[in-house]
C-alpha positions in Angstrom: -13.4 -20.9 -18.4 -16.1 -18.4 -17.5 -15.5 -15.3 -15.2 -18.4 -15.2 -13.1 -16.9 -14.6 -9.6 -13.3 -13.3 -8.5 -11.0 -15.9 -8.1 -7.4 -16.3 -8.0 -5.9 -15.8 -11.6 -8.1 -13.0 -12.7 -7.3 -8.9 -12.8 -9.9 -7.2 -10.7 -10.8 -3.7 -11.2 -12.2 -1.7 -8.0 -13.5 1.4 -7.4 -13.3 2.0 -3.5 -12.7 4.4 -1.0 -10.3 4.1 1.9 -11.2 6.0 5.2 -9.2 6.3 8.2 -10.4 8.1 11.2 -13.4 9.1 9.4 -11.3 10.9 6.8 -10.6 10.1 3.6 -7.2 8.6 2.8 -7.5 7.0 -0.6 -10.0 6.3 -3.6 -10.1 4.9 -6.8 -12.9 5.5 -9.4 -14.5 3.8 -12.2 -12.7 6.5 -14.6 -9.7 5.6 -12.5 -10.2 2.2 -10.7 -7.7 0.1 -8.8 -6.5 -2.9 -10.5 -5.1 -6.3 -8.8 -3.9 -9.6 -9.5 -6.3 -11.9 -7.5 -4.4 -14.4 -5.1 -1.0 -12.9 -5.8 -0.3 -11.1 -2.7 -0.9 -7.7 -4.2 -3.8 -6.5 -1.6 -3.8 -7.6 2.2 -5.0 -10.9 3.1 -8.6 -10.0 5.0 -9.4 -7.8 1.8 -8.8 -10.4 -0.9 -10.7 -12.9 1.2 -13.8 -10.2 1.4 -13.5 -10.0 -2.3 -13.1 -13.8 -2.9 -16.3 -15.1 -4.8 -17.9 -11.5 -5.7 -19.2 -10.9 -9.1 -18.9 -7.6 -11.3 -21.1 -5.3 -9.7 -21.2 -6.4 -6.1 -20.3 -3.7 -3.3 -18.0 -4.7 -0.7 -17.3 -3.5 2.8 -14.0 -4.1 5.0 -12.6 -3.3 8.0 -8.8 -4.2 8.8 -7.5 -3.6 12.1 -3.4 -2.5 11.9 -2.5 -6.2 12.4 -4.2 -7.0 9.4 -3.1 -3.9 7.4 0.2 -2.2 8.1 0.9 -3.2 11.6 1.2 -1.0 15.1 3.1 1.6 14.9 6.7 1.1 16.2 8.6 3.8 18.0 11.7 2.2 17.2 11.2 3.0 13.5 12.1 6.6 14.6 15.8 7.3 14.1 17.5 10.6 14.9 19.8 11.1 11.7 22.5 14.5 11.7 21.2 17.1 9.6 24.8 16.8 8.0 23.9 13.8 6.2 21.0 16.0 4.1 22.3 17.7 0.8 22.8 21.1 1.6 19.3 22.8 0.6 16.7 20.1 1.1 13.7 21.0 2.1 13.8 19.9 5.8 10.6 20.5 7.9 8.2 18.2 9.8 5.9 16.5 7.8 8.1 16.2 4.5 8.9 12.6 3.1 12.4 12.2 2.4 14.0 9.1 0.4 17.2 7.6 2.5 19.4 5.2 0.9 21.0 2.2 3.6 24.6 0.6 3.3 23.1 -2.3 0.8 21.4 0.5 -1.9 17.8 0.1 -0.7 15.9 3.3 -0.8 13.4 3.8 1.9 10.9 7.1 2.4 11.0 8.4 5.9 9.0 11.6 7.1 10.6 14.3 9.2 9.0 14.3 12.5 11.2 16.5 14.1 14.5 19.0 13.7 16.3 19.8 16.7 19.2 21.9 16.5 21.9 19.6 14.0 19.6 16.4 14.4 16.0 15.3 12.0 14.1 12.5 13.6 12.8 10.5 10.6 10.2 8.3 11.1 10.5 5.0 8.8 6.6 3.6 10.0 4.3 3.2 7.1 2.1 6.2 6.9 -0.9 4.1 7.8 0.9 2.0 10.5 -1.3 1.5 13.8 -4.5 2.6 11.8 -7.4 0.9 10.8 -8.4 0.8 7.1 -12.0 0.9 5.9 -12.5 0.0 2.3 -16.1 0.8 0.7 -16.8 0.1 -2.9 -17.5 -2.1 -6.0 -16.1 -4.5 -8.1 -16.0 -3.1 -11.8 -14.1 -5.7 -13.8 -12.9 -9.3 -14.1 -10.5 -10.4 -16.8 -8.6 -13.6 -17.2 -4.7 -12.4 -16.3 -2.3 -12.7 -19.3 0.8 -15.2 -18.9 3.2 -11.9 -18.3 1.1 -10.8 -15.8 1.1 -14.3 -14.0 4.4 -14.7 -14.0 5.1 -11.3 -12.7 2.4 -11.3 -10.0 1.0 -8.1 -10.9 -1.4 -6.8 -13.3 0.0 -4.5 -16.2 0.6 -1.2 -14.7 0.4 -1.8 -11.3 4.1 -1.3 -10.5 3.5 1.9 -11.7 1.2 3.1 -9.4 2.2 5.7 -6.7 1.0 3.9 -3.6 2.6 0.3 -4.7 5.5 -0.9 -2.3 6.4 -4.3 -3.2 8.2 -4.3 0.4 4.6 -3.7 2.0 3.1 -7.0 0.6 6.7 -9.2 1.9 5.7 -12.6 2.8 5.7 -12.5 6.4 7.8 -15.8 6.2 10.4 -13.7 4.2 11.2 -11.0 6.8 
Protein backbone atom coordinates (compact mmCIF):
# COMPACT_ATOMS: atom_id res chain seq x y z
CA UNK A 1 0.00 0.00 0.00
CA UNK A 2 1.39 3.40 -0.92
CA UNK A 3 1.86 6.03 1.69
CA UNK A 4 0.43 9.21 0.21
CA UNK A 5 -1.45 10.81 3.08
CA UNK A 6 -1.67 10.57 6.84
CA UNK A 7 -3.98 7.76 7.90
CA UNK A 8 -4.35 5.35 10.81
CA UNK A 9 -1.45 2.95 11.28
CA UNK A 10 1.27 5.32 10.06
CA UNK A 11 4.12 6.76 12.07
CA UNK A 12 4.10 10.48 11.37
CA UNK A 13 7.11 12.77 11.87
CA UNK A 14 6.37 16.44 12.50
CA UNK A 15 8.23 19.68 13.02
CA UNK A 16 6.09 22.14 14.95
CA UNK A 17 5.98 25.01 17.36
CA UNK A 18 3.46 25.08 20.18
CA UNK A 19 2.64 28.53 21.49
CA UNK A 20 0.58 29.39 24.54
CA UNK A 21 -0.36 33.00 25.28
CA UNK A 22 2.02 34.09 22.52
CA UNK A 23 5.02 32.33 24.08
CA UNK A 24 6.75 29.23 22.68
CA UNK A 25 5.92 26.35 25.03
CA UNK A 26 7.41 23.49 23.02
CA UNK A 27 9.01 22.83 19.65
CA UNK A 28 10.07 19.91 17.49
CA UNK A 29 12.48 20.49 14.61
CA UNK A 30 13.45 18.67 11.44
CA UNK A 31 16.62 17.59 13.27
CA UNK A 32 14.64 16.40 16.31
CA UNK A 33 11.12 15.71 15.04
CA UNK A 34 8.09 14.59 16.99
CA UNK A 35 6.94 11.10 15.94
CA UNK A 36 3.55 9.64 16.78
CA UNK A 37 1.35 6.73 15.68
CA UNK A 38 -1.67 8.12 13.84
CA UNK A 39 -4.98 6.73 15.06
CA UNK A 40 -3.59 5.47 18.39
CA UNK A 41 -4.62 8.47 20.50
CA UNK A 42 -1.00 9.58 20.98
CA UNK A 43 -2.00 13.21 20.40
CA UNK A 44 -5.09 15.31 21.05
CA UNK A 45 -8.02 14.25 18.82
CA UNK A 46 -8.48 17.75 17.39
CA UNK A 47 -4.82 17.89 16.36
CA UNK A 48 -5.02 14.41 14.84
CA UNK A 49 -8.16 15.37 12.88
CA UNK A 50 -6.36 18.33 11.29
CA UNK A 51 -3.44 16.10 10.29
CA UNK A 52 -5.56 13.30 8.76
CA UNK A 53 -5.16 13.39 4.99
CA UNK A 54 -2.11 15.66 4.97
CA UNK A 55 0.96 14.79 2.86
CA UNK A 56 4.68 15.10 3.45
CA UNK A 57 5.56 18.77 3.07
CA UNK A 58 2.08 19.99 4.01
CA UNK A 59 1.94 22.71 6.60
CA UNK A 60 -0.65 22.75 9.37
CA UNK A 61 -2.08 25.09 11.95
CA UNK A 62 -4.46 24.08 14.72
CA UNK A 63 -5.81 25.88 17.76
CA UNK A 64 -7.11 23.73 20.61
CA UNK A 65 -9.17 25.32 23.38
CA UNK A 66 -8.71 23.91 26.90
CA UNK A 67 -11.72 21.61 26.44
CA UNK A 68 -9.89 19.87 23.56
CA UNK A 69 -6.49 19.80 25.26
CA UNK A 70 -5.66 19.54 28.98
CA UNK A 71 -9.03 20.77 30.23
CA UNK A 72 -9.87 23.68 32.46
CA UNK A 73 -7.72 24.60 35.41
CA UNK A 74 -9.26 22.95 38.48
CA UNK A 75 -8.64 24.67 41.84
CA UNK A 76 -9.65 21.38 43.50
CA UNK A 77 -6.40 19.88 42.15
CA UNK A 78 -4.37 22.09 44.49
CA UNK A 79 -3.72 20.24 47.75
CA UNK A 80 -2.09 21.30 51.00
CA UNK A 81 0.51 18.79 52.17
CA UNK A 82 2.42 18.86 55.48
CA UNK A 83 6.06 19.89 55.03
CA UNK A 84 7.05 16.82 57.06
CA UNK A 85 5.87 14.60 54.15
CA UNK A 86 8.93 15.71 52.17
CA UNK A 87 12.45 14.38 52.80
CA UNK A 88 14.71 16.71 54.74
CA UNK A 89 16.82 18.76 52.37
CA UNK A 90 14.35 18.65 49.45
CA UNK A 91 14.41 21.89 47.50
CA UNK A 92 10.94 23.27 48.05
CA UNK A 93 10.13 26.66 46.64
CA UNK A 94 7.32 28.00 44.47
CA UNK A 95 7.59 26.77 40.88
CA UNK A 96 9.59 23.63 41.65
CA UNK A 97 8.20 20.34 40.31
CA UNK A 98 8.01 17.46 42.80
CA UNK A 99 7.03 13.83 42.37
CA UNK A 100 4.43 12.45 44.76
CA UNK A 101 3.34 8.83 45.16
CA UNK A 102 -0.19 7.89 46.25
CA UNK A 103 -1.22 4.92 48.38
CA UNK A 104 -1.61 2.77 45.24
CA UNK A 105 1.94 3.45 44.09
CA UNK A 106 1.05 5.85 41.27
CA UNK A 107 3.52 8.69 40.85
CA UNK A 108 2.26 12.18 40.03
CA UNK A 109 4.06 15.39 39.24
CA UNK A 110 2.98 18.51 41.09
CA UNK A 111 4.19 22.09 41.14
CA UNK A 112 4.89 23.81 44.44
CA UNK A 113 2.64 26.88 44.42
CA UNK A 114 3.14 28.22 47.93
CA UNK A 115 4.80 27.39 51.23
CA UNK A 116 3.15 28.74 54.32
CA UNK A 117 4.71 27.67 57.60
CA UNK A 118 4.66 23.88 57.69
CA UNK A 119 2.19 23.50 54.79
CA UNK A 120 3.12 23.14 51.11
CA UNK A 121 0.46 23.90 48.47
CA UNK A 122 0.90 21.46 45.55
CA UNK A 123 -0.77 21.98 42.18
CA UNK A 124 -1.58 18.69 40.41
CA UNK A 125 -3.14 20.36 37.36
CA UNK A 126 -1.31 19.74 34.08
CA UNK A 127 0.94 22.76 33.46
CA UNK A 128 -1.10 23.73 30.38
CA UNK A 129 -4.54 23.21 31.95
CA UNK A 130 -6.84 26.10 31.14
CA UNK A 131 -4.66 27.20 28.23
CA UNK A 132 -5.41 27.43 24.51
CA UNK A 133 -2.77 25.53 22.51
CA UNK A 134 -1.64 26.84 19.12
CA UNK A 135 0.28 24.41 16.90
CA UNK A 136 2.01 25.51 13.69
CA UNK A 137 4.10 23.01 11.79
CA UNK A 138 4.91 20.77 8.86
CA UNK A 139 4.61 17.07 8.05
CA UNK A 140 8.16 15.75 7.58
CA UNK A 141 7.79 12.01 6.94
CA UNK A 142 5.37 9.09 6.92
CA UNK A 143 6.03 5.38 7.27
CA UNK A 144 4.08 2.23 7.99
CA UNK A 145 4.21 1.29 11.67
CA UNK A 146 6.01 -1.91 12.65
CA UNK A 147 3.89 -4.71 14.14
CA UNK A 148 5.43 -4.05 17.56
CA UNK A 149 4.53 -0.37 17.34
CA UNK A 150 0.95 -1.18 16.37
CA UNK A 151 0.68 -3.63 19.28
CA UNK A 152 2.08 -1.06 21.73
CA UNK A 153 0.09 1.80 20.24
CA UNK A 154 3.26 3.89 20.19
CA UNK A 155 6.14 4.44 17.77
CA UNK A 156 9.63 3.42 18.88
CA UNK A 157 11.00 5.93 21.37
CA UNK A 158 7.67 7.68 22.08
CA UNK A 159 7.51 6.47 25.68
CA UNK A 160 11.01 7.89 26.21
CA UNK A 161 9.80 11.40 25.34
CA UNK A 162 10.12 13.61 28.43
CA UNK A 163 6.79 15.28 27.63
CA UNK A 164 4.88 12.02 27.21
CA UNK A 165 2.56 11.03 30.02
CA UNK A 166 0.20 8.20 29.15
CA UNK A 167 -2.28 9.52 31.73
CA UNK A 168 -2.72 12.60 29.52
CA UNK A 169 -3.99 10.39 26.71
CA UNK A 170 -6.35 8.07 28.58
CA UNK A 171 -9.69 7.35 26.99
CA UNK A 172 -12.31 9.48 28.75
CA UNK A 173 -14.44 6.34 29.23
CA UNK A 174 -11.73 4.80 31.41
CA UNK A 175 -11.81 7.60 33.98
